[in-house]
N, C-alpha and C positions, 0 to 999 in steps of 0.2 A: 437203569430203569427210570431214575429221576430225570435225566436229560431227555429221554424219549417222551416222557409225559409233559415236560416243559415245552419241548418243540411242538407237541400236539396242541397245546393251548395257546401258543404264540400267535397264530393268525387271528384268533378272536380278540386278543389284547391289542394287536396292531389295528384291527378294525375299529375297536373302541377308541383308540388314540386318534385315529383319523376323524371319527365322528366328533370327538371333543374339540379337535382343532378347527373343524368347520363351524362348530357351534360358537367357539370363541371369536372366529373371524366375523361371523354374522353379528354377534353382539358388539364387536368393536366398530363395525360399520354403522350399526344402529346408534351407538354412543356418539360417533363423529357427526352423524346427521342431527342428533339432538343438540350437540354442542354448537353446531352452526346456527340452528334455530335460536338457541339461547343468546348467542352473540348478537344476532340480528334484533332480538327483542330488547336487549340492553341498549343498542345503538338507537333504536326507534323510541325508547323510553327516556332513560336518563341522558343519553347523548343528545337527543333532540332538545331537551329542556336547557341544557348547558349551552348548546350552540345558539338556541333562540335568545338566551340572555345576552350573549356576545353580540349577535346581529342587531338586536333591538337597541343596544347601546350605540352601535355604529350608525344606524339609521337615525336615531335621536340626535346625534351630533350633526348630521347633515341638515336635518330639519331646523335645528337651532341656528346653524350657520346661515341658512337662507333667511330665516325669520328675523335674526338680529341684525344682519347686514353690517358686520363689523368691518373695521378699516381694512383696506386692501393689503396692508402690510401683515395682517394676521392670516391671510389666505393660505400660504404654503403650510403653515403650522397646522391649520385646521384640516387641510386635505390629507396630510400624512398622519395626523393623529386625531381622527374623527371619533372621538369618544366623549361621553359625558364628562369625563375627567378634564378634558381640555377646556370645554365651555365653562365648567364650574371654576376652573383655574382662572380663566379670563374674568369671570364675574368677581372672583375674589380680588384680583388685581385692580379691578375698577372700584370696588367698594371698600376693600380693606377689612371686611367682616370676619370676625373670628369664627362665627358659626358657619359661614361659607367655606372658610378654610377647612373646618372639620369635614364638610361635605366633599371637598376636593380630595382629601385623604381617603374618605370613605369610597368614593367612586374609583379612585386609583387602585385601592385594595381589592374592590369587587372585580374590576377588569382583570387584574393579575390572577386572582383566585379562580376566575372562570376558565382562564387558559390552563391553569394547573389542573383543574378538575377535568377538563377535556382530555388532557394528557393521561390522567389517572384512569379514565374510563377506557381509553384505547389500550393502555398497558394491561388493564385487568382482564381483557378478553384474549390476551396473547396465549398461544398454545403452550401447554406444559413442556418443560425441557428436562434433561437429565439432572440439572442443578436444582430445578424447581418442579419436582414430579407432580405436585398438586396444583400447579398453575400459579397465576398471578392475581387471584381474585381479591386479595387484601390491598392491592394497589389503590383501589378507590378509597379505602379508609386512610391509607397513607397520604394520598393527595388531599383529602378533606382535613386531615390533621395538620398538614403543612399550611393549608388555607387558614385554619383557625389560629395557629401560632402567628401567622403573618398579620392577621387582623388584630390580634391582641398586642403584639409588639409594635407594629407600625401604626395601625389606625388608632388604637386606644392611646398609646403613648404620646404621639404627636398631637392629637386632638386635645387631650387634657393639658399637655405642656403649653400649647398655644393659648388655651383658655386662661391658664394661670398667668401667663405673660400679659394677656389682655387686661386682667384684673390689676396687675402690678403697674402696667404702663398703658392706661386707657387712651384710645385714639378714636376720633369721630369717624363714622362711616360716610362714604360719598357715593353718589349715583346708585342708589339702592334699587332703582327700577330694573337694571340688568340682573341683579341677584334674584328678584322675584320672578322674572321671566324664565330664567334658567331653572329655578326650583319648580316652577309650574310644569315645564316640559319634562323635567326629571321625574316629577311625581307621576306623570302619565306613563312614562317608559318603565319605571321601576314597578309601578302598579301592574303593568301588562305582564312582565316576567313573573311577578308574584302570583298572578292568577294562573299562569301556565304551570308554575311549579306546584301550586296547591292542587290543581286538577290532577296532575301526575301522581302526587302523593295520595290523594283521595282514591284514585283508581288502584294504586298499589296496595293500599290498606284494605280495600274491598276484596282484592284477589287473595290476600293473605288472611282474611277473616279477622282483621284487627280494626280498632278505632284509629282515626287519624292521629290522635294524641299518642297512642301506644306506638304507632308506626314511626312517628317522629322521635319519640323518646328512645326507641331501640335503634334508631338510625338504620333502618332496613335498607334504605336507598341513600347512602351518604352524600352522593353528588347532588341529587335533587334537594336533599335536606339542607345542604349548605346554601344552594341558590335560594331556597324558600326563606331561610333565616336571614340571609344577607339582604334580600329584597324587602322583607318585613322590617328589618332594621333601617333600610334605606328610606322606606315610606315614613316610618316614625321619625327618622332623622330629619327628613325634609320638613315635616310638620314642626319639629322642635326648632330647627334653624329659622324657619319663616316666622314663628311666634316670637322667638327671642329677638330677631332683627326688627320685627314690628314694634316690640316694646321699647327697644333702644331708640328707634326712630320717633316714636310717640313721646317717650319720656325725655328724649334728648340726652340719654346717658348710655355710654358704651358698655356699661357693666353687664346689662342683660345679655348683650351679644356674646360677651366673653363667657358668661355662665352657660349659654347655649352650646358653645364649643365643648365645655366640660361635660355637659349632659349627653351630647352626641358621643363623646369618648367613652362615657360610662355605659351607654347603650351598646356600643361596639364591644366593649370588654365583656359585657354579659353574654352577648351572642357568641363571642369567641370562646369564652369559658365553657359554654354548653357544647359547642362543636368539638373542642378538645376533649372534654370528658367522655362524650358518647363514642367518639372514634377511638380513643385510647382503650375504652372497655372492649370495643369490638376487636381491636388488634391483639389484645391480651388473649382472647379466645373466649367467646361467649356461647353459652348453651342456647339451643332453640327454645321457644316458649314451652313451659311445663306440660300444657295440655296436648301439644303436638308430640312431645316426647313420650307421654303416657300412652297416646294412641298407637304409636309405633311399637312400644314395648308390649302392649296388650296383644297386638296382632302376632308378634313374635312368640310370646308365651303360649298362645293358643295353638301353635303348630304341634301336631301330634308327636313329632320327633324330639321336642324340647321339653326337658323337665323344668328348668329354671334359667334365668339370665342374671348375670352379676356384673358389677363395675361398668355400668352403662354410661357412655359419654356421647353426646351429639353436639358437635360444634358447628356454628354458623360461620362459614368461610367467606361469605360475601358473594355477590352476583347470583343469589338464589341457589347456592351450592352448600350442601350439608355433608359433613363427614360423621358417620355413625360407627361406634365401636362398642363391642360387648363381649363378655365371656359367656359362652353358651355351654350349658350342661345337657348333652345329648342323652336320650334314653336308649341305652344299649339293647334292651329287650325289644323295644319297638323297631330299632334298626335291624336287629337279627330276624325278627318276624317278617319285616318287609323283604329281606333277602330270601328267606325261606319260601315266601309266597311266589317269588320269581323262579323257583327251582322245581324240578320234577322230583318229588320226595321219594318216589319208588326207586328211581335211578340213584338218588343220593344215598339211600339206605343200602342198595346193592354195592355202591362204591365203598361205603364204610365197611361192609361185611367182607369185602375182598382184600382189605388191608391185612398184610401178613408181616411186613417188615417195617423197621424204623424209617427207611428211605421212602417207602410208600406213604407212611403216616406224615412225614415231612412234606412230601409233594402235595398231599391232600390239604394240609394246613396252609401251606404257602398259597395254593391256588385259591381257596375260599377266603383266606385272610385278606389277600389282595383284592378280591372281588368286593368284600365288605367295606374295605377302605375306599375303594372306588365309589361304592354306593354312598358312603358318608360324604365324599366330596360332591357327588351329584346332588345330594340333599342340601348341602351348604350353598351350592350354586343356585338351586331352586329357590331357597329362602331369600338369597340376595336379590335375585331377579324379580321375585314377587314384591319385595320391599321397594325396589326402585320403580316398579310399574305403578304401585299404589301411591308412592310418594316420590314424584319425579325430582324433587329438590335434593333427595339423598343420592349423591353421585358417587360417594366412596363408602363402602361397607367393609368393616374389618370384624370378622367373627372369629374369636379364639375358642376352639373346642377344648373343653375341660376333660 
């Protein structure tokens, strides 16, 4: 009797299975389309800012090469190393300025860091694999962290060391004109990338409903954040270097120039420490802002099927992707009521009254028990789908039914 009843209900279960499979395939296609749009958005936003920073440095080097008209023996080096770093290096070799040396180190670190950031952005939008099922979103934080460590160890260390050596062994500067020309053009180029980065962060902060300060402190866009802070430090560094070189020239003492190198090193150290701190916090696993988490929790608790939620965690994974996890206490009475509403109660009563044996009781319980479990799964899917539609940044939802 049990086998007959099971075979009788099999076609309906098979039909339900096919419907679920088609629904999952449809959702998978929709997620893939959203993922493609998200990657394009990242490349148009953060990627464009980082690439612009690199390109501006290259163009600036060409402009400085044409405007300075350096000796022909310098041409091969400039053609193959067209960066602010090369021109500042030449200016340092001409002048022997300690402040200019700090700017040389600064520009070299900036160029290397921007290439690292570009790699981090490309890697972060790589598709998820079996080894990395949640994707590579945190690679932007990793690249930014490497950038910060590089600035701190290389830029800060060498700048301060060179400044101290200048104090211990002072030397007079020569041909300071080239240094001022290089710093002037560098100020324009670094200022240009600073404006681009600031506008990008301002736009991102507006979209996230945050202030610019909060957006930067939370390192919501780590790559653009690094470009912004590096260029801000570069603009301030150019001002410090020019001021200290001017004082040394006016006073006839190289001490001020050496102090300028130490000050630029301290500025780089401050920026690097902030970059390291914010990206380390993000890599450890940081929650989304409390007001956004409270909004999601409130919507979840207002669902008629849910009594309460416990142990809620919402982690910002980077690249505008959030993973939400919660233990959910489902209301069994509401779930059963929902199931009964979908049944013909007269037929259900007749079915119950016709039960005569334990086998028939077992078949009845198995049938309706499985249907209720399927209904529970359908409600979980509905809740997850609704959450993702209302909050597109929530890409991974883990609901544990209590």
